[in-house]
C-alpha positions in Angstrom: -112.8 177.4 86.3 -114.9 180.3 84.6 -117.9 179.1 83.4 -120.6 176.5 83.2 -120.0 174.7 80.2 -117.0 175.1 78.0 -114.1 177.2 79.8 -114.1 180.8 78.6 -110.1 182.2 78.4 -110.1 185.9 79.4 -107.5 188.2 80.2 -103.8 187.7 79.5 -102.1 184.3 78.6 -100.9 184.2 82.1 -104.7 184.4 83.7 -105.5 181.7 80.9 -102.7 179.6 82.0 -103.9 179.9 85.5 -107.4 179.5 84.8 -107.1 176.5 82.9 -104.3 174.8 85.0 -106.1 175.5 88.2 -109.4 173.5 86.7 -106.7 170.8 85.8 -105.8 170.3 89.1 -108.9 170.7 91.0 -110.6 168.1 88.5 -107.5 165.6 89.1 -106.5 165.6 85.5 -103.1 166.1 87.1 -103.0 163.6 89.8 -102.0 164.7 93.0 -98.3 163.7 93.3 -97.5 163.5 89.9 -94.4 165.7 88.6 -94.6 167.9 85.2 -92.5 169.5 83.6 -93.2 173.4 82.1 -92.8 172.3 78.7 -94.8 169.3 78.9 -97.9 172.0 80.6 -97.1 174.6 78.5 -97.5 171.7 75.7 -101.0 170.4 77.0 -102.5 174.1 77.8 -101.0 175.0 74.4 -99.7 178.2 75.8 -95.9 179.5 76.0 -93.3 178.6 79.0 -93.6 182.2 80.4 -97.3 182.1 81.1 -97.2 178.8 82.3 -94.4 179.6 84.6 -96.3 182.6 85.8 -99.4 180.6 86.7 -97.2 177.7 88.3 -95.7 180.3 90.8 -99.6 181.7 91.8 -100.9 178.1 92.3 -97.9 177.4 94.4 -98.7 180.3 96.6 -102.2 178.7 96.7 -101.0 175.3 97.7 -102.0 173.5 95.1 -98.2 172.5 93.5 -94.8 173.0 94.7 -92.0 174.0 92.1 -89.2 171.9 93.0 -86.1 173.1 91.6 -84.0 170.8 88.9 -87.0 168.4 89.2 -90.1 170.3 88.2 -93.8 170.9 89.2 -95.2 168.2 92.0 -99.1 168.5 91.8 -99.7 168.6 96.0 -101.8 165.8 97.5 -104.5 167.0 99.5 -104.5 166.2 103.5 -108.2 166.2 105.5 -106.3 167.7 108.2 -105.0 170.8 106.4 -108.3 170.7 104.6 -109.8 171.3 108.0 -107.7 174.5 108.8 -108.7 175.8 105.3 -112.2 175.9 106.4 -111.7 177.5 109.7 -110.0 180.3 107.8 -112.6 180.5 105.2 -115.5 180.8 107.3 -114.5 183.7 108.8 -113.6 184.9 105.2 -117.0 183.9 103.9 -119.0 185.7 106.4 -117.3 189.1 105.9 -117.3 188.9 102.4 -121.0 187.8 102.0 -122.0 190.8 104.6 -120.1 193.3 102.5 -121.0 192.3 99.3 -124.7 192.5 100.5 -124.1 196.3 101.8 -121.7 197.1 98.8 -123.2 196.1 95.5 -124.6 198.3 93.2 -128.3 197.5 91.5 -126.9 196.2 88.3 -124.6 193.7 90.3 -127.3 192.5 92.2 -128.8 191.1 89.2 -125.5 189.5 88.1 -125.4 187.6 91.7 -129.0 186.7 91.1 -128.1 185.3 88.0 -124.9 183.2 89.1 -127.4 182.0 91.9 -129.8 180.6 89.3 -127.0 178.9 87.3 -125.4 177.3 90.7 -129.2 175.7 91.1 -129.3 174.6 87.6 -126.1 172.8 88.0 -127.0 171.3 91.0 -130.0 170.0 89.4 -128.2 168.9 86.4 -126.0 166.3 88.3 -123.3 167.8 86.6 -120.2 168.3 89.0 -117.8 169.8 86.4 -120.8 172.6 85.5 -121.2 173.1 89.3 -117.8 174.1 89.9 -117.2 176.0 87.1 -120.5 178.0 88.2 -119.0 178.4 91.6 -115.9 179.5 90.3 -117.8 182.1 88.9 -120.2 182.8 91.6 -117.3 183.4 94.3 -115.3 185.7 91.9 -118.1 188.1 91.7 -119.1 187.6 95.4 -115.0 188.8 96.4 -115.6 191.4 93.9 -118.7 193.0 95.3 -117.4 193.0 98.8 -114.9 195.3 97.6 -112.3 194.1 100.0 -109.2 193.1 98.0 -107.3 191.6 100.7 -110.2 189.6 101.6 -110.5 188.6 98.1 -106.8 187.6 97.6 -107.0 185.7 101.0 -109.9 183.5 100.2 -109.1 182.7 96.3 -107.0 179.9 97.1 -109.1 178.5 100.0 -112.1 178.2 97.1 -109.5 176.6 94.9 -108.4 173.9 97.4 -111.7 173.3 98.5 -113.1 172.9 95.2 -110.4 170.0 94.5 -111.4 168.3 98.0 -115.0 168.3 97.3 -114.3 166.9 93.4 -112.6 164.1 95.4 -115.3 163.2 97.5 -118.3 164.0 95.2 -119.5 160.6 94.2 -119.6 159.6 97.8 -121.2 162.5 98.9 -123.8 162.5 96.8 -125.1 166.1 97.5 -124.7 168.1 94.6 -128.5 169.6 95.3 -127.9 170.5 98.5 -124.3 171.8 97.9 -125.5 174.3 95.3 -128.5 175.1 96.9 -126.3 176.5 99.8 -124.0 178.6 98.0 -126.9 179.9 96.1 -128.5 180.9 99.5 -125.7 183.2 100.0 -125.7 184.4 96.4 -129.4 185.4 96.5 -129.0 187.0 99.8 -126.4 189.2 98.5 -128.7 189.9 95.6 -131.4 191.0 98.0 -129.3 193.2 99.7 -129.7 191.6 103.2 -126.4 191.4 105.3 -127.9 189.3 108.4 -129.3 186.6 105.8 -126.1 186.6 103.9 -123.8 186.4 107.2 -126.5 183.5 108.1 -126.1 181.9 104.7 -122.7 181.6 104.6 -122.5 180.3 108.1 -125.0 177.2 107.2 -123.1 176.8 104.1 -119.7 176.6 105.9 -121.6 174.2 108.7 -122.2 172.1 106.0 -119.1 171.6 104.5 -117.2 171.5 107.5 -119.5 168.5 108.8 -118.8 166.5 105.2 -115.2 167.1 105.6 -114.9 165.8 108.8 -117.3 162.9 107.7 -114.4 161.9 105.4 -111.8 161.3 108.2 -113.8 158.0 108.6 -115.4 158.0 105.4 -118.8 157.7 107.1 -121.1 159.5 104.5 -124.4 159.0 106.0 -126.9 161.8 105.0 -126.3 165.1 106.6 -128.8 167.2 107.9 -129.4 170.1 105.6 -129.0 173.3 107.7 -132.7 175.1 108.2 -133.4 178.2 106.3 -132.6 181.4 107.7 
């Protein structure tokens, strides 16, 4: 989910296939529980079977699909209890990445982070959930890059994808796009400012909110959530 607007294809064909296939799964265009062949996915993406196979292997490792021998590629079904475990792990990584990115980003990279924050806020104001998810994809990738910790970046990428899909499934009930975008942009702006403490606090506030709405989904009790106070 590379941009706000039309998806931009970059890198190798395998990377393009991965980006596009992930977006189809995250936005439920490939429904949970549905089964596809490599051929049908290659035709849908208009990309060869080899890049699709490579992309599917990566997405299987991210728990977004399962490759079933002799049957095809099955899209996984989100499980709210598993999602809570995703968030438990993600919380620690978000704080680490935000703080390290705030410490290690170069001046021009801070400007990129500031621009990513502005794009996130604009997507939230527009009410366009797809633009928001694509903007979030870009901001998360940039943040992980600026932290300069390959292990943390590789660990959090699949957690982000699972979380984006869960959010897309629930966003019409939550009706909170402005709040969600603001909390993510707070993290990006703290990184852009080079403030490690503020970045860590913003990451925690963001995860507190995400954890609250995920738990609310257990009963579909979507009372308005209290926004965390700004640091």
